C-alpha positions in Angstrom: -54.3 18.9 -5.4 -52.3 15.7 -5.1 -49.1 17.6 -4.5 -50.9 19.6 -1.8 -52.0 16.5 -0.1 -48.6 14.6 -0.4 -46.9 17.8 1.3 -49.6 17.5 3.9 -48.7 14.2 4.6 -45.2 14.6 4.7 -45.6 17.5 7.1 -47.7 15.2 9.5 -45.0 12.6 9.2 -42.4 15.1 10.2 -44.5 16.2 13.1 -45.1 12.7 14.4 -41.3 11.8 13.9 -40.5 15.0 16.0 -43.0 14.4 18.5 -41.5 10.8 19.0 -38.0 12.0 19.3 -38.9 14.5 22.0 -41.3 12.1 23.8 -38.1 9.6 23.6 -35.5 12.3 24.9 -38.2 13.1 27.7 -38.3 9.7 28.8 -34.5 9.3 28.7 -34.0 12.3 30.9 -36.7 10.9 33.2 -35.0 7.6 33.5 -31.6 9.4 34.4 -33.1 11.4 36.9 -34.8 8.5 38.6 -31.5 6.8 38.5 -29.7 9.8 40.1 -32.3 9.6 42.9 -32.4 5.9 43.3 -28.6 5.9 43.7 -28.7 8.5 46.6 -31.5 6.0 48.2 -29.3 2.9 47.5 -26.3 4.4 49.1 -28.1 5.3 52.2 -29.7 1.8 52.4 -26.1 0.5 52.0 -24.7 2.4 55.0 -27.5 0.9 57.0 -26.9 -2.4 55.8 -23.2 -2.3 56.8 -23.9 -0.6 60.0 -26.5 -3.0 61.0 -24.9 -6.2 59.9 -21.9 -5.4 62.2 -23.6 -4.2 64.9 -26.8 -5.9 65.5 -27.5 -9.0 63.2 -24.2 -10.5 61.6 -24.2 -13.0 58.8 -22.9 -16.2 59.9 -20.3 -17.3 60.8 -19.6 -13.8 61.8 -20.8 -12.2 65.1 -22.0 -8.8 65.7 -20.9 -6.2 68.4 -24.0 -6.5 70.5 -23.8 -10.4 70.4 -20.8 -9.7 72.6 -21.7 -6.7 74.4 -24.8 -6.3 76.0 -27.1 -3.2 75.1 -27.4 -2.4 79.1 -23.8 -2.4 79.2 -23.2 -0.3 76.1 -26.0 2.5 77.1 -25.4 2.3 81.1 -21.8 1.9 81.7 -19.6 5.0 82.5 -16.4 3.6 80.9 -15.2 3.3 77.6 -11.9 1.5 77.1 -12.2 -1.1 74.6 -8.4 -0.8 73.6 -7.4 -2.0 76.9 -6.7 -5.7 77.9 -9.4 -8.0 78.3 -9.6 -7.5 82.1 -10.3 -3.9 81.8 -12.3 -3.3 78.8 -15.6 -1.7 79.3 -17.9 -0.9 76.3 -20.1 2.1 77.9 -20.6 4.8 75.4 -21.8 7.3 77.9 -18.4 9.0 77.9 -18.3 9.5 74.1 -22.1 10.7 74.0 -21.3 13.1 77.2 -18.2 14.5 74.7 -20.4 14.8 71.9 -23.2 16.6 73.4 -20.6 18.9 75.2 -19.0 19.8 72.1 -22.7 20.5 70.4 -23.8 22.6 73.4 -20.8 25.0 73.3 -21.0 25.3 69.4 -24.8 25.8 69.7 -24.2 28.7 72.4 -21.7 30.3 69.7 -22.8 29.7 66.2 -26.6 29.7 66.5 -27.1 33.2 67.8 -24.4 34.7 65.8 -25.8 33.1 62.6 -29.2 34.2 63.3 -27.9 37.8 64.0 -26.2 37.9 60.6 -29.0 36.6 58.8 -31.3 39.6 60.4 -28.7 41.8 59.3 -28.6 40.6 55.9 -32.0 40.2 55.3 -33.5 43.4 57.2 -30.5 46.0 57.7 -28.0 45.3 55.0 -27.5 47.4 51.8 -27.1 46.1 48.4 -23.6 47.1 48.7 -22.8 45.7 52.2 -24.7 42.2 51.3 -22.4 41.8 48.3 -19.3 41.4 50.6 -20.7 40.0 53.7 -21.9 37.1 51.8 -18.8 36.0 49.9 -16.9 36.3 53.4 -19.5 33.8 54.8 -18.9 31.6 52.2 -15.3 31.7 52.6 -15.7 31.0 56.0 -17.6 27.7 55.1 -15.1 26.7 52.5 -12.0 26.5 55.1 -11.2 22.8 55.4 -12.1 21.3 59.1 -8.3 20.5 59.7 -7.5 24.1 59.4 -10.1 25.0 62.1 -8.6 22.2 64.4 -5.1 23.7 64.2 -6.5 27.2 64.8 -7.7 26.0 67.9 -4.8 24.1 69.0 -2.1 26.6 68.3 -3.9 30.0 68.8 -7.5 29.7 70.4 -6.2 27.5 73.4 -2.5 29.0 74.1 -3.6 32.7 73.5 -7.3 33.1 74.2 -8.5 30.1 76.7 -5.3 29.7 78.7 -4.6 33.3 79.3 -8.2 33.9 80.4 -9.3 30.9 82.5 -5.8 29.9 83.8 -3.8 33.1 84.4 -6.9 35.2 85.2 -9.3 33.0 86.7 -6.9 30.0 88.2 -8.5 27.3 86.7 -6.7 24.1 85.3 -6.8 24.3 81.3 -5.5 21.3 79.5 -3.6 21.5 76.0 -6.5 19.8 74.2 -10.2 20.9 75.9 -13.5 20.7 74.8 -14.1 24.5 74.8 -11.7 25.1 71.9 -13.2 22.3 69.7 -16.7 23.6 70.6 -15.5 27.3 69.7 -14.5 26.4 66.4 -17.1 24.1 65.8 -19.6 27.0 66.6 -17.8 29.0 64.2 -18.0 26.3 61.3 -21.8 26.5 61.5 -22.4 30.2 61.6 -22.5 30.0 57.7 -24.9 27.3 57.5 -27.2 29.1 60.0 -27.0 32.4 58.3 -27.5 31.2 54.9 -30.5 29.3 55.7 -31.9 31.7 58.0 -31.7 34.6 55.8 -33.3 32.4 53.0 -36.3 31.8 55.2 -36.5 35.6 56.5 -36.6 36.9 52.9 -39.3 34.7 52.2 -41.4 36.3 54.4 -43.9 38.8 52.4 -43.1 42.3 52.3 -46.7 43.3 53.1 -46.1 42.0 56.8 -43.3 44.3 56.9 -45.2 47.5 55.6 -47.9 46.5 57.9 -45.6 47.0 60.6 -44.2 50.0 59.6 -47.5 51.6 58.9 -48.6 51.1 62.5 -45.4 53.3 63.4 -43.0 50.5 64.2 -39.5 50.7 64.3 -37.0 48.4 62.0 -36.0 46.5 65.0 -39.5 46.1 66.1 -40.6 44.8 62.5 -37.5 42.4 62.5 -37.7 41.0 65.9 -41.5 41.2 66.5 -43.0 40.4 63.0 -40.5 38.8 60.4 -38.6 36.3 63.0 -41.9 35.1 64.5 -43.1 34.8 60.9 -40.0 32.6 59.8 -39.6 30.6 63.2 -40.2 27.4 61.8 -37.6 27.5 59.2 -35.1 29.1 61.9 -35.6 26.2 64.1 -35.1 23.8 61.3 -31.8 25.5 60.4 -31.0 25.1 63.8 -31.4 21.3 64.1 -29.5 20.9 60.8 -26.6 23.0 62.2 -26.7 20.8 65.4 -26.6 17.7 63.4 -23.6 19.2 61.3 -22.0 19.9 64.8 -22.6 16.3 66.1 -21.1 14.6 63.1 -18.0 17.0 62.9 -14.9 15.0 63.1 -11.3 16.3 62.1 -11.7 19.8 64.0 -12.6 18.2 67.2 -10.4 15.2 67.2 -7.4 17.8 66.8 -8.6 20.4 69.1 -10.1 18.2 72.0 -9.7 14.7 71.4 -8.1 12.7 74.3 -9.2 10.3 76.9 -13.0 9.6 76.9 -14.3 11.3 80.2 -17.7 11.8 81.6 -17.5 15.1 82.5 -19.1 18.4 81.6 -16.0 20.7 82.6 -15.2 22.1 79.2 -11.7 22.8 80.0 -10.8 19.1 80.0 -9.8 16.5 77.3 -13.2 14.8 76.0 -13.7 12.4 73.3 -16.6 12.5 70.7 -18.2 9.5 69.1 -16.3 10.7 65.8 -13.0 11.5 67.4 -13.1 7.9 68.7 -13.8 6.4 65.2 -10.6 8.5 63.7 -8.5 7.6 66.5 -8.9 3.8 66.4 -8.6 3.6 62.7 -5.4 5.5 62.8 -4.0 2.2 64.6 -3.7 -1.3 64.0 -7.0 -2.8 64.5 -7.2 -6.7 64.3 -9.9 -7.5 61.7 -12.9 -9.1 63.3 -11.9 -8.2 66.7 -14.5 -6.5 69.2 -12.6 -3.2 68.9 -13.3 -3.1 65.2 -16.8 -3.8 65.8 -17.3 -1.3 68.5 -16.4 1.1 65.5 -19.7 0.4 63.7 -21.9 0.4 67.0 -20.6 3.9 67.4 -20.9 5.0 63.9 -24.7 3.5 64.1 -25.6 5.4 67.2 -24.2 8.6 65.4 -26.1 7.8 62.4 -29.4 7.1 64.1 -28.8 10.4 66.1 -28.4 12.4 63.1 -31.2 10.8 61.2 -33.5 11.6 64.0 -32.5 15.3 64.1 -33.0 15.7 60.4 -36.2 14.0 60.6 -37.6 16.4 63.3 -36.3 19.3 61.3 -38.4 18.1 58.4 -41.4 17.7 61.1 -41.0 21.0 62.4 -41.1 22.5 58.7 -43.9 20.6 57.6 -45.9 21.2 61.0 -45.3 24.8 61.8 -44.6 26.3 58.3 -46.4 29.5 57.5 -47.9 29.6 53.8 -48.8 33.2 52.6 -50.5 33.7 49.7 
């Protein structure tokens, strides 16, 4: 009996030590995961701090951009020439916003429908064999560097597609760098994102809905267009917003293919300058530290940050508000 009681006590002590070790390990893993999450939040807050202190509220003795340039001039002036002489400087961001929206609009016309159609094909029509080679092809398209897209637009798309069609055939004036070529390549860049996200949403629709449609005599197209797509519409719309925020933030492809002088125009055959392209253009030159030109970079970056953040928040709201839950 004493030996049995001793063995039982040793086993109980061993179990307690093992439980204590597992509990300590779980707490360590939880702390590590919390630190990783907190690091991402800290990074976002640091970005906001830099943009705000350089644009809105400066730490003395420094001055912020909007302490030198008024908000009314910044958001209503139609000329953006911060690199000119003092007498000719204008700080109206509307040309940059117009160029950004023009690129985004062209990319949306090209990338969103094609991405959705590819997602419908992969989800509803493609055989497992076809899906095995279409998906990797999309992933390759997503992995191409943006610089390559820019030079593809500059050296192939503009001289071999856009100029022969619009200039030689229609007689329109086309510049070497134009918004149309930049918008097309950005549209090609967002196709994999739209296709991947939309396919995941479409495949999450229960098969019972599809089977109900087939039981009523619907064709595959009717089931896809009238049952599956409407059931996944909130997720598709959210993927569209995320892709558009990606288009707004695109830099190198647009800077190479389209960037020139900031113009307040809706003509896609002329040069434009987006907010991201302006940041690239200025940072490549010699910018005097503490000058208004340097501070304008942060002001433009703040507008860009707020725009993309609002689009991401809207996409999250759409998902939460209109998400369909199936049992």
